[in-house]
N, C-alpha and C positions, 0 to 999 in steps of 0.2 A: 504494500500500500504506500503510495507516494504522498509526500506532504508539501509539494511545490505548487499545488493547484491554486490559482488565484481566483478569488470570487468577487463578483459584483452583486452581492446578495440583495435580492428583492428590488433592485433598481428597475428591472424590467417588469416587475410584477404588476405595477399599476399602468403599464404602457399598453399591453395587449388588450384587444377588444374583449368584452365580456364573453362573447360566444365564439371566439376564435380559439381553436385547439390545434396546436402544432402537430402535424401528422408524421413527422420524421424525427422527432426529438427523443422519444422513448423507445428503447429496444425491448425485446422479449426477455422476461425475467428467468425463463427456463430454456435450455437448449434441446427442446423436444417440440414436436408438433403440438400446438396449443389446442387442447380439447377441454371443454368446460363441464364441470359438474354443477356450477352455480353461476348465474348471470347477475349483472348489476341491477339493483333495486328489486330483485326477486323478493317475493313475499315470504317472510320468515316469522316465527313467533315473536310478536310485539315489536318488530322492527323490519325495515327494508334492508336487504343485503347491500353492504356498502362497497363491494368490489367484485372481482371475478374469482371464482374458485377453479383453479387450473388442476386438472388431473395429473398425477405423478406416476402413472402406470402401476398403481397399487403398491408403490414402494415409498420408502423414506430415504433421505440421503442424496437426492438429486441436487446438483449444483444450482444455487440461486444467484443470479447476476444482477448487479446494479443496472436498472433500466436507463439511467443517465448519470452523468457525473454530478457530484454534490458532496454533502457531508452528512454523516450520521447524526441526526438531530435528536433522536429519542430511541431508547431501548427499554422495553418493558417485558418483564417475565412474570407470569401469573399462572396459578393452578388452573384457572378457568378462562373463558373468553378466548383471546387471541393466543394464549399460551406464550411461546417465545416469539416476540414481535420486534421488527426493526423498521425504523423510519428514516428515510433519506430525503433531505431538503435540497432542492436544485436551484441554480442561479435564476431560473425564470419564474421562481415563486411557487412552483408546485412541489408537493411532497409525495413520494411513493412509499407504500406500506407493504411489508412482507410478513405474513403471520403464519402461525402453527409450525414454526421452524423446529428442526431437531437440534441444531446448534448453529453457531456463527462461524465466520472465517477465523483463523487463528488469532489475528490481532484484536478483532472485536470480542472474541471469546475470552481472551486474556483480560481485556478491559472490564468486561462485565463480571467475570469471576473474582477479580480483585475487589470489586464493590460488594459482591455477595459475601465474601469472607470478612470484609470490614464490617458489614451490617449483620453478619451471621443470619442471613435470610436467603432462602431460595427466591422468594418473590421480591423483586426490586424494580424500580423505575428510575431512569437517569436521563438527563438532557445534556449530552456532551457539548462542549464549546465548538465553535465552527472549525477550529484548527485541530481538534483532537483526533477525529477519525474521518479523513478525507478519502473519498472513493472516486474511481473513474468509471465511465460507462463500460459495461461488459466485465467488470471486475467481480470475482466471486466474493460475495458478502455473507453467504449463509448456505445452509443445506435444508432441503424440504423435510417436513416431518408430519406429525399428527398430534401436536401438543395442544393443551387447552381444551376448548369445547369442540374440537374437530371431531366429525363423525367418521373419519377415515383419512388416509394419507392424501394430502393435496397442498397446494400453495394458495393461500388467500392473498390476492394482489389488489392494491388500491392506488388511485391517483387522487390527491386532494388539492384544492386550490389554496390560496394564501389566507382564506377565511376558514380553513379546516373543513370545507364542504366536500364530500366525496363526489367524484364525477365519473361517468361511465368511461372506463379505460378504452373502449372500442372507438370512442371519438378521437383518440390520439393516433389512430392508424394501426393499432394492434389487430391482426387479422385472424378471424375464426371462420372456417369453412361452414357455410350455412345456405343451403338452397331449399330448406324444408319449411313448409308453411306452419304458422302457429296453429294451435288446436283450441277449439272452443268445446268445453265439456258439459257445461250446464248454462241455462239461462232462466232467469226469474223476472216476473213483473210485479211491481209494488204499487198498489193504490196509496197515494200520498196523503190522503185525508179521509174523513168519514163519508164524504160525498162522492168518492171515487171507487171504482171497482173494475175487476178484470174477470171475465167469464162468470159474472153474477156473484162475485165474492169480493168482500173488502179485505180479505187476507191476501198476503203475497202468494203468487201462483207460480208453480214450476211449469214451464212451457216445454212441450215435447219437441226436442231438438231433432232435426233431420239433416244429415250430412249429404251433400250433393257430390256427384262424381268428380267435379273440378276442385274439391277441397273446401268450397264455401258451404254455408249453412242456411237453413230456414227453419221455421217452426210451423206447427199446425195452426190453422186459422184461429184467431182470437177475437173476442168482442170485449170492448172496454169503453169506459166513460170517465171523464174528469182528468185529474192530474195524476200522471203515471210516471214512474221511474223504472229503470231496468238495471239488472246486475248480471254479470257473467262470471263463470269460472273459466279462465283461459291460461294457457302456458305455451312455451316455445320449445322447440328441439333443434339442435344442430345436427349436421350430417354425420358426425363421427361419434355421437353420444346419444343414449336413449333417455337421458335425464329429462324430467319435466322442469324446465327453467322458466324464468320470468320473461315477459314480453317487453317491448321497447316503447310502444305507443298504442293508445286506444282512442278512437274517435267515434262519435255517434252523430247521426243525421236524421232529421225528421222532415219528411216531404222535401228533401234536397237541401235543407238548411242545417248547418252544423249546430249541434247542441252542446257538445263537450269535446275537449281535446286534452287527454291525459298523457303527459310526457315524462318518461323515466330517465332523464339525462343527468339530473343532479338533485341533491337534497341536503339538508343540514341534519346533524345528529340531534339537535334540539327538537326536531319535528318527527323523528323516525317512529316514535311510539304511536303517533297519530295514525299509523297504518290501521290501527284498530277502529278508526272512524271511517277509513276508506273501504274496508271490507265489512260485510255483514257479520259482526263479531259473534252474535248469538248463534247464527247459523254455523259458523266455524266451530264453536265450542260443542255443539250438539251433533253435527254431521261431519266434522273435519274436512269441510270444503270451504275454500276461501273465495267467496263471491265478491268480485270487484264491482262496487257500486258505480254506475254510470250517471250518478247524480250526486250533488254535493249536499250532504246533511248540514244542519245548523252546527255551529261551533266546530267546523272542520278547517283548521289553519294550514293544511298542506299546500306547499308551493308547486305541486306537480301539475296543477291545472293551468294550461296555457290559455285556454279560452273556454267560456261557458255561456250559454244562453239560458236564462231562467234556471240556473244551477243544474242544467241538464235534464230538467223535468219537462215532459211534454203535456199538452192539453188536448184531449180527445173530445170532440164535439159529437152530439147525437147525429145520426144519419149521415156519417162521413166515411170515406175510405182513405186510409193513410198508410204510409210506408215508413217504418223505422229501420235504419241500417246502422250496423256497427262494423268498423274496420279495425282489425287487430293486426299489428305489424311487429316484426322483429327488426333488429338493427340493419339487416341487409335488405330491408323493405319487402320481404316476403309478406304477403297480406292475405288474411282470411276474412271473408265478408259474411256477416249474418244479416239476413233480411227478415223482418217481421211485418206481415200485412195485418193491419188493424181495422176492424169494422167498428165504427162508433155507434153504440146502441145504449140508450138510456133505459134502465129497468125500473119497474115499480117496486120490486122486492129483491133484495140481495142478502147473501149470508154475511152477518156482522162479524167483525174481528173479535177473537177471544181476548179478554182483558183480565188483568189481575188487580185487585185492590186490597189494601191493608190499612192499619192504623198509623203506619209510618210512611209519610210522604217526604221524599228527599228533593230538595230544591238545588239544582245544579249551581246556581249563581250565589248561593248562601252557604254559610257554615252550618252543619247539622251534627247533632249529638244524640246518641242513643244510650240510655242509662237503665241498668237493671241490677239492683243489689250490689254485688261486688264487681260488676262489669261496666266498662264504659267504652263507647266507640265514637271517635271523633273524625268526622268527615270535614275537611277544610273546604273553604270556598273554592269553587271550580275544580273539585275532584272529579266530577262527572260531566258528561257532555250534554245531558238533558235530564229533566225531572222524571221521577218514576216512583212507584210504590215499592218500598223495601219489604221483603219477606224476612222478618226479624223474629227469632224465637230463641229461648234459652232453656236448656234442660240440664240440671246439675252444673257441670263445668263446660258444657258443650254449647257453642253459640252458632246459630244459623244466621248467616248474613247473606240472604238471598241465595244466588248461585253464580257461578263464574260465566254468566252470559251477558253481563253488563260491563263494557269497557271503562277503565278509569284513566284519567289524565295523569294523576299523581297518587302518592301513597296516602293512606289514612292510618290512624293510630288506634290500636286495640289494646285495652289495659285490663288487668285482673288485680284486684286487691286481695292478697293472700294472708292477711293478718289473722283471719279466723281458721286457717288451716293448722290443725293440731296434729301434725304428722312429722316424724323424724326426717322425712324425705322432702320437706318443703324447699330446701336449698337445691334440690335436684329437679325442680319443676321447670318446664319450658312451654312456650305456646307453639302449637302445631296446627297446620292445616290438614284436615282429613281428606285424603285423596283416594280415588278409585272405589270400586264397589266394596272393597274390604275396609274402607276408611283407614288406610295406612297413615300414621302420623308423620307428616313432613315438617321438619324443623323450620320455624319462621324465626328469623334473627331476633332473639329475645334479650331485652335489657332489664336490669333490676335496679330499682331505687328504693331501698328499705323493703317494705312489704308490697311494693308495686312492681308487677311484671308487665312489660309492654313490648309491643312490636309494631313496626311500620311495614305495611304491605300494600301492593297494588292489585291484589286479587281478592274478589269476593268469594264466599263459600262457607264451609263449615270449619270452625276452629274449636280447639279444646286445650285444656291444661293436661300435660303429660309428664310423668316422672321418668327419669332415666337414672337408674342406680347401677348400671352394668358398666364396667370398665372397658375401654377399647382393647382390641386384640392386636398382638404383634407376633409375627412369625417369620423366621428366616426362610428365604426361598432357595438360594444357591450355595448355602454353606451350613455348617453345624458347629457347635461349640468345640473349640480345641483344634480346628482344622487348619492346615497349611493352605494359604491362598496366594502363594508366590506367582502362579501363572494366571491368576484371575485379573480381569480388567475391571469388573464391576462387583460391588457388594449390594445385594438386593434383599429387601424385606417386604412383607405384605402387612399393611396396617388397615384396620377396619373398625367401625363402630356401628352397631345395629340400632342404636337409639337416636340421640340428638345429632350424631355425626361428628367427624373429627374437626377440632378447632385449630390445633397446632401440633407440631412434632419437633423434636430436637435430638440430634445425634452427636455424640462425642467419641473420640478415640484417644485414650490416655488423657482424658480430661480436656482435650482440645476439640472445639467445634469443627465438624466436617459438613460439607455441602452434600445434601441428599435431595435429588429431584423427585418431586411427588407427582404421580400420574393418578388422578382420581378415578379414571376410567378402569384402570387395572388394579387400583388400590395398592400400588407399589411405591416404595421409596428406593432410590438408587444412588450409590456413591461411585464416582469414577476415580479409581486409584491413580489415574494419570494427573490428577490434581497435585500429586506429590506432597500431600499433607501427612500421609502415613509413612514414617521412615524407620520405625523401630521393628525389631524382629518379633517381639511379643507385644500384642496389642489388646487392650481392653476396650471393647465396644459397649456403649451405653445409649439406649434409645428410649426417650420418654414421649408418650403420645397422650394428648389431653383432648377430651371431647367438649362439646359446647356447654355443658353444665358443670365442668370442672373435674369429672372423673378422669383419672389418669392411670396409665400402666407403664411399667419399666421393664425393658428387656436388656439383659446383659450377657455378653459372651466374650470368649477369648479366641483370637485367631493369630496366625503367625505368617510372616512374610520375610523374604530375603531380597 
């Protein structure tokens, strides 16, 4: 790595036009044919995907290259999320991001390990100075992996502007082979008020989709009246992969006039959770289908909408014949069309929409508090997108807070006063969300202030107080007590906790802290002897693992090395 590179950082960042993206500035981060398992702005749980997921041939350890010259501006290592991630800032103001890495190039690896040993922590984040780690285009900066929240080996690659907004990397000339049309899987029609209906019903209606020989779509004839919105489930595929990926653009037209234009070129991280307002969130939670609304609901702040007429909602008059069309495009402009022929028909009697009411009405633009004996629930102002009736009930220490079909903008606070708990296990209590049909207790980050336990969460559902009195487990994987490990590169143990989950771990050899990388997916911690920390022949290993309520276990063993 050379340190003679001269920078004019950010001078040009304010010069280029907002929508101009240089096509020959960034190179490919991998030296393989680029095949995607995930596209930019693809719909993910609670967020839009912020980059490209590039397949690594089901392997880890592929060389990752700097897409352009610049300097390493950030390194972050975490158990979850991006895992091992590298950020390179470039003279033109853009930053490239490389995530889920297995390791860094030798110089960067030495830089970050020095910090890890100084802080005695696997998880670290650092922002190097501009002159610390300068890289040139095409230089090896890391190796691909499967760290953090990755579901399999791949490279997550991003390009961000100088406002930290991720931009579709394909706009910069990165080429993916794609001659395949997008796919439309479902289509629904939504009466938008009590005086509107589709096929004699005020409920949203699934329309029978018909695929045409040319790859376009239509639906069976429908009758409607009033204000109507539509939603589709759509995805894209590239030529070299079978993954269901996100699309690039969706437009709708009513009788030839454009109603909405949804563009997936760029977004900000501040708005990404509002994906739950873009999709039909309740439908997703019950049917696991992400219907993309082709209308803009109230309190939807997303910047993806380039154009809309009446928020994408159409008005169907009595005794009319209308045509509603949807164009779904991928980045290479392959386009699938959906055509919906609508007969306007006013009905004297229609099926009313099912509704739910309770004694607890939640106002979205106000703070709301629910109190019952030792329990309080605080919803802050603007926690929700719209008003609704809350299904709220308490049985013993179990709280029903509606169900997870209502999206939230931000967290709410759930508190238990445990002063009346006369049990020796009171200090082992935590708040859990009960998930699945077996109501498995899922730890919710619980804080304690005296006799008050509380958590902040963004998910409605059923919560309960749970006690965890079982210590974590620690088990060696590739060695046993008293073994010679001279020819071993790695020292591996499995750590687990069946209750509240692992909070922290610490390992020492002969009283000195050693770095152990934690992979929560395999529940393993691993030490690399190439760190050259272990230098004695006889070594005493000590590992302490603590769970989220303070239970801890200690594992000790002796091993030998020459």
